[in-house]
N, C-alpha and C positions, 0 to 999 in steps of 0.2 A: 404707613404712611405710602411707601413705596410702594407697595402692592396695591392699595388703591389708587392713585395717581397713575402708575402703570396699567391697570385695570381699564380705568377711564379712557386710555388715549388708544389701548388697543378695542375695545368695545365701540368708540367711538368712529375709528375709522372703519373698523372691521362692518360696523352694521350700516354704516354710509355707503360702503361700496355694494353691498349685499340689496339694500333699499334701490339704489340706482340700476343696479345691474337688472333686477325684478321686474321695475315699475318705472325706468326712467324714459322707456320710449315705448312703452305699454301704451296699448288703448282700452284698457281696464276703467271702469268706471271709479270717479274719484271715493265713492263710498269703499270701494274692494283695495285702493290702494291705502287709503286711512288703514284699515285693515290689516294686509299685507305688512304695511310699516310699522304698524304694531306690535306684531308678532315679532317681527325680525328684531325690534329694538326692546323687549320685555328678555329675548333669549339671550342676547349679549350681554345684556346688564344684569341678568338674574345673578352671577355669581356674588355683586355687591349688595343685590337685593337679601339673598341668604345670610350674607355677613352680617347686615344690620338687624335681620331678625333673629341671628344667633345672640348676639349683645343684647336683644331686646327681652322684657318681660311679657311684651303685650302679645304675643304668640310665642304657645308653650302646647306639648303634649302632642296628640295624634296631627294637631291644625296643622303644626311647624313641621311634623314630619310630612305630612303629604305637601305642602308647597315645599319644602327643600327637595325633594323627589321631582315633583314636576318642575320646577325652576332648573335645577341642574339637567332634566332631560331634555328640557327645551333647548339649554344650551348647545347640548351636546348636537341635537338634530340643526340648529342654525349653524353650528361651526361644520358639519358634514356637509351641509349644503352650500356655503361658502364654499368650501375645496373642492366640489362638484362643478360651482358655477364657474369657478376660475380656471379649471382644468377646461370645461365644456369652451368658454369663451377665446382661452390659450388656443386652441387646436381650429375655432372656428375660424380665428381671423388669419391663424397660417393658411388655412385653406383658401379663403377668400382673395387674400392677398396674393398667395400663389396662383389662383387662377387667373388675377389681374396680368400677373408678368407673364401668363401665358396665352394674353389675348383674349381672354374669357371673362367678362365684365358681366356676370349674370347677376341680375336682382333676386334673384331664390337664394343666392349664397351669401348676399351681403347682411350682416348681424344685425343692420338696422330695420330690415323687412319684419313689418310689425306682425304680420301672420306667421310668418316662421319662427318669429321669436316668442310669440306666444306659445304653440307647439313646443318648443324647445325649451320653456321655461318650466311647462307641465311636464314633462320628462323627466326633469333633472329635478323638481320638487317629488315626484314620483319615487323616483331612484333613491332620493335622500331619504325617505319615510321608510323604504324597505330596507337600506342599509344601517339606519339607525333603530329600526326594529331587531334587527341580527344583533347588532351593537350589545342592544340592552340586553339581549339572551346570553350572548358572551360574556358579559357583566355581573350576571346575576348568578349564572349555571355553580355548580361545585367546581373548584380549580383542577385541572387537570395534576397528573402525578409525574413529575419526571424523576428518574434514576438516575444515580452518579454511584460509580465503584470504584474506589482508590486502594490500592494496594501498598503497606508500607511495612517494613522491618521494625519500626520503632512503636507498634503497638503490641501490647500484652496479649490481647484476642479483641475478635472481631467485634466490631462497634455497628449498629446501626441507627443513622442519626435522621430526625427530620427536621428540615428547616422553612421555618415560616417567616414572612415579611410584610409588610404593609398591607395590614388588614386595614387600617384606618375607621376603626371603631368609633362612631359616633352615634347618637341618639335617634338618627333617622335609619338605621341599618336596620332591615330586618331580622327579627331575632330569629326567624327561620334560617336563615343564610347562617346566622354566626352558628347555630346550632349544627347545621348541616356539615360546615367546616371541621368545628370540633369532632364530630362524629368520623369524620373523613379523617382527620389526621391520627386518630384515638385508634383507629382500625389498621394503621400501617404498622405497628409495631416496633414503633420507637424505643430505642433504650434510653437516648435523650431527646429533648426536643429543643430547637435554639429559635429564638424570634431575635431579628435583625431591625427593630425600630419599626416606627410610623406604625403600632399597635394601636396606639390610642391618638383620636383627634377629634377631642371635645372636652368638655367637662366633665371629669370621672362621676361626678354626681348625679349628671344627667343620664345617663347612660348606665345605671344599676344593671338592669336586665341582661345586657349584651356583656358586661363584665364577669356578672354570674354565669353565664355560657362558657364562656372564654375560661374560667376558673377549671372547667371540668377538664382540660388537658391533662393529659396522666401520663407518664413515663415510668420505668422503676429507678433512674438514675436523675432524673427530676426536669425540670422548665427552665432556662436560662434565656434572660433578655438584656438585649442594648437599647439604646436610646437612639432616635430618629429626629429627624428637624421639626417633625409635628408633635412629639411631647414636648418640644422645649414651647411652639407656641400653645401649648394646652396647659402648662403648667407644670414646670418641673416637680416641686413639691409634692404637689398632687399626685402626681402622676408614678413618683416613686412609689409613695406610701400604697397606692394601690397594687403595684406590682408585688410587693412586700407583703401584704394583705392577704393577696391570692397564693402565697408562697412561692414567686417567681424569683430567684434570685437576680438582681439586677447589676450587670456586667459592667462598672463605669472605672476605667483603667483599672482594672483589676481581673485576675483569672481561677480558675480552680481546676484539679486535677478529677476526672471523673472514672472515681471508684477505683483507682488502683489498676486502670487498664493501660497506661500509656497514654491518653488523650488526656490533652490539656485544650480548656475553653476560655480564652480572653475577651474581653470586652473594651470599647472604646465608645467614647460620644459622637454623635454624627460631624463630619468634619468641617461642613459649612455653618453649623451651628457656633463651633468652636470658634471660627474664625471673628464671630460678630458680638460673641458673649465673653465677657472679659475674665468669668469665674467658672467658665466652661472649658477646660482644656482638654488635650490628649497626650497621653503619658504613656507609650508603649514600652518603655522598661519598667514601668512601674507594673505595667498591665500582665508583662510576661514575669515580672520578680519572683513568682512561686514555682515556677516552671523547672524541670530538670532538663538536660540537653539533649537525653535521648526522648522525651516527650515528642508524639506528634500533636505539633501545636496547630490550632483554628484560632482566627481571629474573626469577632464579629464587628463589622463595621459597616456603618448602614448608607452610607455611599462607599461606592466602590472606586475610587479615584485613588485614595489612600494607599492603595495596592501599589503605586508607582515610587513611592516612599519606602518599599520593603525590599528584602531580598530572603532569599530560602535559609538564610541563617536564625531569621526571626519568625518566620512563620511556613508551615506546610501549606495550608489553606486558607482563603480569605472568602466567607460568607458577608453576600452584601443585598442592597435591594435599592429602593428609593428612586428608580426609573420607570416602573411598571411597563416596561418595555416599550416605551412611548405611549401607552394605553390606547390611544384613538390615531390609527393611522393618518395622515402624514408625522406627526408631533414626533416619530421615531428619530429622522435627521435633527430635530432643535436638540432632542435629548440625549441622542449620540454625541453631539457635538458640545454640548456643557457638561457631559460627564465622562466622556471618554472610552465609556464603555457602554453597552445597552441592555444585553441579555445574554445568558446561557454561561458557557463555560472558557476560559481565557487562563494562558499564561504569561505572566507578569514578573520578570526579573528573576526567573525560577520557581515563584510561589504561584501556586493554581489558586483561580480566583473563579467565583461560580456566582453570578447577577441574576437573581429571583426577578419574574416578573411580577410578584405579587400576587396577595392572595385576594385583596379588596381593591377598592378603587378611589379615587381623588375627584371631588366635583360629581360629574357624572357618573351614575353606575352603569359604566358603557365601558365597553372596549373594541377595540376593532384593529386585526392582525397582531393582536399580543395577548394572547389567551394569560390569565392568571395561572398562578402556580404552585406547586406545592412540591418541595424536594425532597426527595430520599435519597441519602448517601450512604452506601455500604463502605465502610471502612473496614478492610480485611487484612489480618495480619500476614504478611509476607513470610 
């Protein structure tokens, strides 16, 4: 309910500002104003529209997939358009009033000059279309590979890990994209693959093909997973069953040593979900209960903020996701504010933290200045 109310408020405010900026002082015809207003409104309210479709049996199959992707792509476009309009208007008014202070009150600089405003709007819309196309390409392409090397005397031998996060698999994700990601991961020669939540983002029974493709992930010492907030939204019991069925052990407040290598991997539930779900709790002592003091210990935590509660006596490395690196600029600033960490490598209380941008997208299949990634971690015996 909070999500719906917040979405309504934000969508109403942003659509009003966008429409007023585009047509408030425009000399375009009434018919064009109605068309522009309709596109903007549909874009800003598309997330609610898709949410209604998702929970309805009225539309399903390929029709739902097309509507889902079109709606969220339009949402991404109007968000990018909104940002460019705000940036343009801020600089435009600064230039205009700066000129007035200098005694140059030129009508050609006035933001209310309809002839200039029409050209300015056309330019911003054109730029927004081009940037949106680029963002769609960045969201759809196979994720880039980041590589990280860590040496430790705790390891019995060298280990190669692939960290995969935030796939956000749902029924509308093209099967070809899932297959490409799986093939990419399998080609990296990992000893073990670690998934850090938000892998599933839909009713598991409605994305059988995507999960069958995901099940082809393979590594000699297994594929292990922890839970994110979207697994909670999708139904914990169903998600847990599907992970077990795929042969991917789910680490929820527990851990395991990886084949006598001196590497111990533990997992906990998503921290934000644990705060609102009475039976969904975090138990770190239980998670590392089977480890040895000499083990190199990795924690799988979907949200990176938990690292602030740790120190190097508990874990050597924390692997997280959740942030998407901001996904679409300028969300970066808000995401960093909310999560304390955004993307890449950090050291917190002596613990090394790696935050993945994730391999998928939430909402629009678009990314801007936050490329998707897969992380290869080379653990070397020092």
